[in-house]
N, C-alpha and C positions, 0 to 999 in steps of 0.2 A: 178488831181482834176480840175474842171471846176468851174467857179464863176460866178455870175450873180449881174450886178449892181442894187444897191439900189439908184434909179433915185434922190430920196429926198435927200441924202446927200453924195451920191459917194462911199459908202462901197461896197467893193468888198465880197460877202458873198458866201462860198462855196455852191454849189447846194445841196451837202448832209450835213444835220446837225446831231448832235449827241443828241439824246434823252436821257435824265438823269433819268428817271423814273426806269427804269429797269437795273440798276447795278447790277452785278453778286454778288450772296450771299453764304456765307458759314455758317452753323448753324443758319440761320436765320438773320444774320447780313450782311450788306454791306461788301463784301471781298475787302478790300482797296488795298492790293498789286496786286490783280488781275485786278481792276478797274484801277490803275495807269497805269498798263502795257498796257491796252486796250486804254486808254486815250492817252498816249505816242504813240502808233501806229496810233491812229486816226490824232493826229495833225502831226505827221511827213508825212502821207499820204495827208494832204493838208486841213483836216476840221478844219474850224474856227469859228463855229457856235454852241455853247453848249446850249440845252435848259433845264431847271430845274423849281422848282416851289417850293414855301414855304411849300405846304403841302405834297410834297414827302418825306417821311421818311428818315432822314440822307443824302439825295441828295445835296442840298445846301453845307453843310459842307464838305462832301467828296469831291466835285467837287473844292471848295475854296482852300482846303487844299493842293490837288495835283498840281492846278495850281500854288499856291504860292512855293511849294516844288521845282518844277522844272523851277520856272521861266518863266511862259508860258503867265501870265496875259496880257500882251501887245500884244500878238500873236493870240488872239481869242476874239470872242465876246460872251458875257453872256447874255442870255436870262432867266429872271425869272418872276414871276407872284405876283400880289397882290391878297389874298385872301379877296376880298371886302366883300364878304357874311359874314365872320367874324368880320367886322368892324363896330363899331356903331358911331365912331365920327373920326375927323381928327387927333386927338391925338393917337388914336388906329392905324391909317394907319401910322403915324410917327415912333410909337414904332415897328411896323412890320417890317417898311422899315430899320431901324437902326439895327435890327436883322438879316434881309437878308444881308447886308453890312458885319456885323461881320461874319455871317457864310460863305460867299463867299470870305473874306479876301479881300475886296477889297474897294475902294472909291467911285466907280461908276458902274452903270448897262448900258450895251449898248441898251439892248432891253427889256423894261419893260411892261409887259402886265398886264391889267385887267383880272383876270382869270374866265374862262367861264361866260363872259359878257352875258345874256340872251336875254335882248331886251331894248329899248330906256327908258321905265320906270325905270328899275334899274339904268340906266346911269343918269337919271335924280335925282334919291335919292342919287347917288354919288355927283352929283353938288351941290345939297343943302346941303351936308357935308362939301364942300369947295375943292372937288377934284381937280376943275380947276387951283385955285389959288396954291393949294400944289404942283400939276404938274408943274406949271410956275416956283416956286420957285426951284423946283429940277433940271429943265432944265437950268436955269439960273446960278445955282452953279455947273454945271456940274456932277450932281450925277445921272441924268438919261439923256440918249443921244437920245433915242426914245421911244415914248409911243404908244402901239398897245392895241389889245384885242384878246383874244381867245373866240372861238364861237362853240357851239353846238345848231343846231337848224334848222329852214327852212330858204329858201332864201330870202324871204320877210323881216322878221326881220332883217337879216344881212344887207340887202342894208340899211335899215332905220338906223341901227346903224353905217353903214359906213358913212353915210351923217351927222351924229349928231356931229362930231368932226373931226379936222384936224389930222386925225391919221398918224402916219408915218410908220406902218405896220399893219398886220392883221395874226391870224392864225385860218386855219379851218381844219375840218376833210374832206378828199377829195382822192378819188381813184376810179378806173373804174368801182367798184360797186356803189360807192355814186356820180357818176356823174350828177343824176337827183334827189339827196336828199340832205339833209343837206344844207351848202350852195350852194353847186354844181357848175357846169358850169357857171349858171346863176350869182352866187356871186363871183366866180374867175374872171367873165369877167368885172363884175362892178368895182372890185378892180382895176384891170388892166387898166381899161379907165381913172382911177384917178391916176394912177401911183403910187398905193400904193403897196409895196411888199407884197407877199403871202407866209408866211411859212405853209407847209403842215404836218398836223400830222395824224396817222393812215392810211398811205399810203398801209399799208398791212391789214388792218382792224384787228389789234391786232394778226396777224400771220395767220388768215384764208386764206388771199389770197397767203399765202406761201405754207403751210404744210396742210392747213384744207380746201382744194377744195374738191367737189365731184369727184369720179372717171371720168365722163365724161369730166369735165373741165380739169383735169389732162392731158387727152389724147390730147385733143384740144391743149394744149401747148407743150405737148410732140412730136405733129407731125410739129411743127412750125420750119423753118430754118430761121437764124442759131440755134444751140442748146442753149436754155437759161433756168434758171430756172424760175418756175412761179412768184418767187420774183423780180428776176431781170426785167422779162417783165413788171409786175406792177410799178416797179419804173420808166422804161423807158417810160411807158405810161404818166407819170407825167412830167419827163424831156421833153417830145416831145412839151410841152405847154409853150410858152414863159411868159405867166403870172405867173408861178409858179417860186418862187425865190429860196427858201429852202425846201429841202424835209427831214423830220426827220425821223431817224430810231433809235429805242429803242436797238441798238446793244450791244450784251452782251457775244460775243465770238470773238476770234481773225479771225476766217473762214469768219464770217458773215461781220466783219469789212474790211476785205481784199477784199471780193467779191463785198461789196457794194462800196469801195472806186475806184475798177476797173470799174464797171458799170458808176460811177459817171465821170470818167475820158474820158469815151468814148462816152456817150450818147448826141444827137445832137437835138436841136428844129426842129421840122417837119420832123424827120428821118423816122418815121413809115409809112409804106406803105399801101394802100388801103387794101391789102390782109390782112395785120397786124392789121388793125382797125378792119376788119371783124371778125378776130381770137378773139378780146377782146368782139364784140358783140355776138358771140356764147358762149364764157366763161360765159358770164353775163347770157345769157337765159340758160345756163347749171346748173349755181348756183341759179338761181331763179325757176327753175323748183321744186327745193327742198323747196321752201317755203310755209309758211302756207297761206298766203294771196297774192294774185297776184297783189299788187299794184306798179305801176311803179313810184311812187311820181311824177306824172305830175301836181299834185295841182289842177286840175280842180274842186274838191270838196270844195274847200276852197274858201272864209273863211267859217268856220262853226258859225251858230248862237250862240251856246252855248260855244263856245271857244276851242272846240277839235282839238289838231294838228293832223289830221287824217293821213296823209301819215307818220308823225313821228311815232304814236303810232303802226301802221302797220310795220315800219321799225324795231322798237325796239322789236316788238313781233315775227317778223320772226328771228331777230337776236338771240333771245331767243332760238330757235330751231335750228338754224345753227350754232352759236357760242358757245352756252352754257348758263345756267342760268344766271350766275353772268354778262356776259357781257350784256345781254340782259336787265336785271333788272338795271344795271350801267347807261346805255344807257338812259332807260326808266325814270330813276328818273332824270336824266341831262337835259333831253330835255322836259320833261313834268312837273316837280315839282319844281324844283330850279328856281324858277322865280315868280316875283309878282302876275301876273296872272296865275292860274293853265291851264293846257292845255291836261289834261289826259283821257283816254276813258271814265271813268265813268260819266262824265258830260254832255255824249249825252243824247239829249231828243227825239231822233227817230223821229225827224220831216220828214226826208226821203229828204230834198233839196239836201243832197250830192248824194246820190244814183242817182238822176235825170239826174247828170252831169259827171258821172263817165263813161269813155271810155270802162272801162274794166268790166263793168256790174257787180261791186262787190257789194254784199248786206252789204253795208258799216254799218248800225245800228246792224245789226246781228253779224257781224265780230268784230265790237267795244265791244259788250257785251262779247263776247270770250276773246278779250285782257282785258277787266276789271276783268272777272273773273279769268284769269290766272297770269295777272301782278299786280294785287293790292289786293294781300292777305296779311296776317298779317305782314309780313316782310316790304312789301311796307307802308302799313298803320303805322307802327312804324317809317319808315324812314321819311315819309311825316310829321308825326307829329314832330319829331325831327328838320326838316327842318323849320316848320311854328314857332317852339318854339325858336330856338337857333339860326338860320341863317338869318341875316339880308338881306331881298330882297327889 
């Protein structure tokens, strides 16, 4: 296993992190025996960063019990997340944190994230609740060692958040298909310039960049030398970049763990050749040839006067057809609706300002109407109502 240095505190973090959202299941419940076997293999292979969250069913408790049983707590870094969108005041935050410590069977959290922090407006709401004072207390007591945030959204809002607090680390969705969307390479470089460690989630887009590629893209990787799986190529694309500190993988089989540990032990910064970079560009083109809207995520159409996240809406719409309804809808809700100020497609006023700036000549208002029609049906409206009614943003 290789490690990258957290320049803020000197931690040596394994380049491969263990994502704990998809523990193996049996009969609908987490298979603790198999999960324990896999976690032990991961730690033995050098993985020392384990990422979980309050809202992952059974995850914190399972991870904590396995680490305690095997005496591994001091050998690993635990990352978990505060569901701030469920918190109404500082007392609720304290209660949640105490529950997390109990579940994880530990007295401290190494890396604590504000989960799915969407923008500075929500961060300001948390500050008004006293989150800064609470975090200072937890830092001084040693109960929280590092404070960060996880993020889904565009690079502009990400950079605003990055500059809104002295973060110790951050977590973003990033992969070769999202190079110019979400926080993207622009956001990654901005964090790198501030020496803020970056943890990568969705390196394989929920498996799409592993087993869900179109045939043309599969053929492109199959012709490459040396012979590697599409999943390994995707991970190496990330590890090629020095700004990437940890890449999370939701591993749930021994074969996956062993393959990823091997790749993480070999991959080097800057190792990809010009021909290999061209291979990724060809693969992206092959994947994008199947999309509904040919948006590249360049952002020239932004900002929208009505507040629509145009590239984000198109990305989620494309995901709905490329990765499945649930994946597309989940991302659409996270990126447009779980925030103080909505940015969904139906806000479009058809003013046409965006269309004049689009280098792809996309008929943006027309396509946004299609997005609204297909993504904002009864299920979306019910979810949006629930979010506005019960989730604090």
